[in-house]
C-alpha positions in Angstrom: 8.4 -29.2 -11.1 10.4 -30.2 -7.4 10.1 -28.6 -4.4 12.8 -26.1 -3.6 14.8 -24.3 -0.6 14.2 -20.9 -0.5 16.7 -18.5 1.6 16.6 -15.2 1.7 18.8 -12.8 -1.2 18.7 -9.1 -0.7 20.5 -6.4 -2.1 19.5 -2.9 0.5 15.9 -2.4 0.3 15.3 -4.9 -2.7 14.3 -8.7 -1.6 15.1 -10.3 -5.0 13.0 -13.6 -3.8 10.5 -14.7 -2.1 8.8 -17.5 0.5 5.5 -18.6 -0.6 4.7 -20.3 2.5 6.2 -17.8 4.7 3.8 -15.3 2.2 0.7 -17.6 3.3 1.2 -17.4 6.5 1.4 -13.3 6.4 -2.3 -13.4 5.0 -3.8 -16.2 6.8 -2.7 -14.2 9.6 -4.1 -11.0 8.1 -7.5 -12.7 7.6 -7.7 -14.8 11.0 -7.6 -10.6 12.5 -10.0 -9.2 10.4 -12.8 -12.5 10.9 -12.4 -11.8 14.5 -13.1 -8.6 14.6 -16.4 -8.9 12.2 -18.1 -10.9 14.4 -20.2 -7.9 15.4 -21.7 -8.6 12.1 -21.9 -5.0 10.7 -23.1 -4.3 6.8 -20.1 -2.7 4.6 -18.9 -2.7 1.3 -20.2 -5.7 0.0 -18.8 -5.0 -4.2 -15.1 -4.0 -4.0 -12.3 -3.3 -6.4 -9.2 -2.8 -5.3 -6.8 -1.2 -7.7 -3.5 -2.3 -6.4 -4.4 -5.5 -4.5 -1.2 -7.9 -3.8 0.6 -6.1 -1.0 1.0 -3.1 2.0 -2.5 -0.9 2.4 -3.9 -2.8 -0.9 -3.8 -6.2 -0.1 -5.3 -5.2 3.6 -8.0 -3.5 2.0 -9.2 -6.3 0.2 -8.6 -8.8 3.3 -10.9 -6.3 5.2 -13.6 -5.8 2.5 -13.6 -9.7 2.1 -13.7 -11.3 5.5 -14.9 -8.0 7.2 -17.9 -7.6 5.6 -18.6 -11.2 3.0 -17.5 -8.7 0.1 -16.9 -10.2 -3.4 -13.5 -8.4 -4.7 -11.6 -8.0 -7.4 -7.8 -7.1 -7.3 -5.9 -6.0 -9.9 -2.0 -6.1 -9.6 1.1 -6.6 -12.1 3.5 -9.4 -10.2 6.3 -11.6 -11.7 4.9 -15.5 -11.7 8.0 -18.3 -10.8 9.4 -19.9 -13.6 12.6 -22.8 -13.5 14.9 -20.4 -12.1 13.3 -18.1 -9.7 10.3 -17.8 -7.2 7.4 -15.9 -7.9 6.7 -12.1 -6.2 6.1 -11.7 -3.2 2.5 -10.5 -4.1 1.8 -12.9 -6.4 2.5 -15.4 -3.3 0.5 -13.2 -1.6 -2.6 -13.2 -4.2 -2.7 -17.1 -4.3 -2.9 -17.2 -0.5 -6.0 -15.0 -0.8 -7.5 -17.0 -3.6 -6.8 -20.4 -1.8 -8.2 -18.9 1.3 -11.4 -17.0 -0.4 -12.1 -20.2 -2.0 -12.3 -21.9 1.0 -14.5 -19.7 3.1 -16.9 -19.4 0.0 -15.8 -15.7 -0.9 -15.9 -14.4 -4.8 -12.6 -13.2 -5.9 -11.0 -12.3 -8.8 -7.3 -11.2 -9.9 -6.3 -9.4 -13.1 -2.3 -9.6 -12.8 -2.0 -6.9 -16.0 -0.4 -3.5 -15.8 -3.5 -1.3 -14.0 -2.3 1.6 -16.5 -3.1 0.0 -19.5 -6.7 -0.7 -20.9 -6.4 -4.1 -21.3 -6.6 -4.4 -17.6 -9.2 -1.9 -17.5 -11.8 -4.0 -19.8 -10.5 -7.6 -17.9 -11.8 -6.1 -14.8 -15.2 -4.5 -16.8 -15.8 -7.7 -18.0 -15.8 -9.4 -14.3 -17.5 -6.9 -12.8 -20.2 -6.9 -15.3 -20.5 -10.8 -14.9 -19.7 -11.9 -11.4 -20.5 -9.1 -9.2 -22.7 -6.3 -10.5 -22.3 -2.9 -9.6 -19.4 -1.8 -7.8 -19.8 -0.2 -3.8 -16.4 1.1 -3.5 -13.6 0.9 -5.6 -9.7 1.4 -3.9 -7.2 2.8 -5.5 -3.6 1.8 -3.9 -1.0 2.0 -6.8 2.7 2.0 -6.1 4.6 1.9 -9.3 8.0 3.2 -10.0 6.7 3.5 -14.2 4.0 3.7 -16.1 3.7 3.3 -19.9 0.8 5.9 -21.1 -1.9 3.8 -22.7 -2.3 6.7 -25.3 0.8 7.9 -26.5 3.1 5.0 -25.0 6.1 7.6 -23.6 7.0 6.0 -20.4 7.7 7.6 -17.4 9.5 7.4 -14.6 9.1 8.5 -10.6 12.0 10.2 -9.2 12.4 10.5 -5.2 13.8 14.1 -5.3 13.5 17.4 -3.7 12.0 20.3 -5.6 13.7 23.6 -5.7 16.5 23.4 -3.8 19.4 20.5 -2.8 18.4 18.2 0.5 20.7 17.1 2.9 19.7 14.9 6.0 20.2 11.8 8.1 19.4 8.4 6.6 20.3 4.9 7.3 21.7 2.4 4.8 19.6 -0.8 5.4 23.1 -2.7 4.7 25.5 -1.8 6.9 23.5 -0.2 9.4 25.4 3.2 9.0 23.6 6.3 9.5 25.1 9.1 7.7 24.4 12.4 5.9 22.8 12.1 2.5 22.5 15.0 0.0 19.5 14.6 -3.0 20.1 17.0 -6.0 16.6 18.8 -7.1 14.1 16.7 -9.2 14.1 18.4 -13.0 11.4 19.7 -14.5 10.5 16.8 -16.1 11.3 14.6 -13.6 8.4 15.9 -11.8 6.1 15.8 -14.5 7.0 12.1 -14.8 6.6 11.3 -10.9 3.1 13.3 -11.3 2.2 11.1 -14.0 3.0 8.1 -12.5 2.0 8.9 -8.7 -1.0 11.3 -9.5 -4.3 10.9 -10.0 -4.8 10.6 -13.7 -5.0 6.8 -13.7 -7.5 6.7 -10.3 -9.9 9.4 -12.3 -9.3 7.0 -15.7 -10.6 4.0 -13.7 -13.6 5.5 -12.6 -14.7 6.9 -16.0 -14.5 3.8 -17.4 -16.6 2.1 -14.5 -18.7 5.2 -15.3 -19.0 4.2 -19.0 -19.8 1.0 -18.7 -22.3 1.6 -16.0 -21.2 0.0 -12.8 -21.0 1.8 -10.3 -23.7 1.6 -7.6 -25.5 4.4 -6.0 -23.5 5.9 -3.2 -20.2 4.4 -4.2 -17.0 5.3 -3.0 -13.8 5.3 -4.0 -10.9 6.1 -1.6 -7.1 6.8 -2.4 -3.9 6.5 -0.2 -1.9 8.7 0.5 0.6 9.9 3.5 1.7 13.5 4.9 4.0 12.7 7.8 6.1 15.1 9.9 8.1 18.0 8.7 11.5 16.5 8.9 10.5 14.8 6.2 8.5 16.8 3.7 11.6 18.1 1.6 11.5 14.4 0.4 8.1 13.6 0.5 5.4 16.5 0.8 7.5 19.1 -0.6 9.3 17.1 -2.7 7.8 15.2 -6.0 6.3 12.5 -4.4 4.3 15.0 -2.5 3.7 16.9 -6.4 2.1 13.6 -7.4 -0.1 13.5 -4.2 -1.0 16.9 -4.6 -2.4 15.6 -7.7 -4.1 12.7 -6.2 -6.0 15.5 -4.5 -6.9 17.5 -7.2 -8.2 14.0 -8.6 -10.3 13.4 -5.3 -11.9 16.9 -5.6 -13.3 16.1 -9.0 -14.1 12.4 -8.9 -15.9 13.7 -6.0 -18.0 16.3 -7.8 -19.0 13.6 -10.8 -20.2 10.8 -8.2 -21.9 13.1 -6.0 -23.7 15.0 -8.9 -24.6 11.4 -10.7 -24.5 8.3 -7.9 -25.0 10.3 -4.6 -21.0 8.6 -3.9 -18.2 10.7 -3.2 -14.0 10.1 -3.4 -11.7 10.7 -0.4 -8.2 10.8 0.1 -7.2 8.4 3.2 -3.7 9.2 4.9 -2.5 6.6 6.6 0.5 6.0 9.2 3.9 5.1 7.9 4.1 1.4 7.6 6.9 -0.3 5.9 6.4 -1.3 2.1 8.8 -2.1 -0.7 7.7 1.4 -1.9 8.7 3.3 1.7 12.1 1.8 2.4 13.4 3.1 -0.9 13.2 6.2 -0.1 15.9 8.1 1.9 15.5 9.6 5.5 12.2 7.2 5.5 13.6 4.1 7.2 15.3 5.7 9.7 12.4 7.9 10.5 10.2 4.9 10.8 12.8 3.0 12.8 12.5 5.7 15.5 9.0 5.8 15.1 8.3 2.6 15.6 10.1 2.0 19.0 8.2 5.2 20.2 4.7 3.9 19.1 5.4 0.6 20.4 6.0 1.6 24.0 3.0 3.8 24.3 1.4 1.0 22.2 0.2 3.0 19.7 1.4 0.8 16.6 -0.8 0.2 13.6 0.7 -2.1 10.5 -1.8 -2.1 7.2 -4.1 -4.8 8.3 -4.6 -2.6 11.6 -4.9 0.7 9.7 -7.1 -0.9 7.1 -9.4 -2.7 10.0 -9.5 0.5 11.5 -10.1 2.7 8.2 -13.6 -0.3 7.0 -15.0 -0.6 10.5 -14.7 3.2 11.8 -15.4 4.6 8.5 -17.0 2.7 6.0 -18.8 0.4 7.5 -23.0 0.3 8.3 -23.6 2.9 11.3 -20.1 4.8 11.1 -20.0 8.4 11.7 -16.7 9.4 10.4 -14.5 12.5 10.9 -12.5 14.5 8.2 -10.1 17.1 8.5 -10.4 20.5 6.8 -9.5 19.3 3.4 -11.9 16.7 3.8 -9.2 13.7 4.2 -9.7 10.6 6.0 -6.6 10.3 8.8 -5.7 7.8 10.0 -2.1 9.4 10.6 -3.8 10.7 14.0 -1.6 8.2 16.1 1.7 8.7 14.1 1.5 12.4 14.2 0.2 13.4 18.2 2.3 15.7 19.4 3.8 13.9 21.8 4.8 10.9 19.5 6.7 13.5 17.5 8.6 14.7 19.9 9.9 11.9 21.4 10.8 11.4 17.7 12.6 14.3 16.8 14.7 14.3 20.3 15.5 10.4 19.1 16.5 12.1 15.5 18.8 14.8 16.7 21.1 12.2 18.8 20.7 9.1 16.6 24.1 7.7 15.5 25.5 4.2 13.8 26.9 3.5 17.2 23.4 4.1 19.3 20.9 3.1 16.3 19.6 0.4 18.0 19.3 1.6 21.3 17.1 4.9 20.5 15.5 3.2 17.5 13.4 0.1 16.4 16.1 -0.7 13.6 15.6 -4.6 14.4 11.5 -4.5 14.1 12.6 -2.1 10.6 14.3 -5.1 9.4 11.9 -7.5 10.7 9.2 -6.2 8.8 10.8 -5.5 5.8 11.9 -9.2 5.7 8.7 -10.1 6.2 6.8 -8.4 3.6 8.9 -11.1 1.4 8.4 -13.8 3.5 11.1 -14.4 5.7 11.6 -14.6 9.4 7.8 -15.7 10.2 7.2 -17.6 12.8 6.8 -21.1 12.0 8.2 -21.5 9.0 11.1 -23.8 8.4 13.0 -22.0 6.1 15.4 -25.2 5.7 12.5 -27.3 3.9 11.8 -27.7 0.4 8.7 -25.5 -0.7 6.2 -25.6 -3.8 7.6 -22.3 -5.7 5.4 -23.1 -8.4 1.7 -21.8 -7.7 -1.1 -20.1 -8.9 -4.5 -19.0 -8.5 
C-alpha cells in the first residue's frame, strides 16, 4: 500500500480521519512523562485490565500502569481499522503506538479490538489473562460509547445528551463558526433516560467483574475503578442532573455493589474516580461543556493548575494506587481528581467570565484556541514536529 498524505478533515465535534504519526507522538510523549516520574521505583499494580483503553483516561491509565510500574496490561477497545480509502481511527493508531513502545521496552501488552459490551470480548480477555497474566489486581472501566447492543436480548440502546424534567437553555459555542449562542435542549423521554443508563451506567462494569470472578481471575486485594465527572452547577442540568448524570448515579450504585462483593471475597475494593474536565471526543459533543472548558482552561493555565488526561492519571496512580500511598476520599468514598478544577477561586473566575463571554470576546476571555488544539491533537493533528505535507504509512497494525 503506498504512503498517503493525511490532512485533517472534520465537522464540528467529529474528526473523520486521524494522522498515525501525530498519534504516535502523542503516545510517546505520555510514555516519556510517566517513565520520568517512575524513577522512584515504587511498586504498584502489576496485572491490569483497561476496558476502554485506546483514548483519553483509559489510554492514560494503561500508560501509567505499564511505564509507571512495569505492569502487564490487557486493553479492550472498538476502533476502526485502516482500509484503502480511509485512515484508521485515532484510537487504533494510539494502540498501535502503545504496542510498538511496549515491545521495545519489554512490556507485555495485549489488546482486544471488540465491542466491550459483548460476551465475545469478555471471553477473549479471560483467555489472555489466564494464559499470560495470572490473576488481575486492577481493573479500570473507562468506556465512552454512544451505543450498546445488549448481549442477552440483542436490543440496541442509544445514549442521549439531554436534561431531565424540563428544557435547558444556556450558552454554547459552535466549534466550526466560533459563534457563542444560546441553545435550548428539550428534556429526555423516559426511554431516552433508560437507554442512556443502559449504555453509560454500571451494568457492564459489574458484568466484567462477575465474569472475572467466575473465571477465578481476580487477585487478593484486587481493586477496580470507574471514571466519572461532576462539574460545576452551571453544567448540572445537562450533565449531573441530566441523562448522563442518571447514568453516573447508576455507576455509583454499581460501585457500592462491587465494593461489597470484592471486600467480602478478596479483601478488594471498587471506587469511583471523579476526574476533571478534559477534551475528549465525548466531551466535545456535549452542548455547553466545550465553552465551559475553554473558559476553565484559561483560568487553570494561568494559575498553573491545568492537567491533561495523562497528568491526572499520573496523580491517580502514584498518589492513590502506588505502594505506600495514603489516599483521601470524599464523603461518598470517591477519589477526587477534580479538586483543582472545583476550587472556589477557580470556579468564581469561570462564572464571572461565563456571564460576559460573547462571540466577539471569545478568544479574550477563554482559551478556545487551546480547546481547538487539544481536540485536533486527539486525532494526531497540530502535533509539534510532524510534517503534515509528507506521505505517511497508514496501514498499521499491532
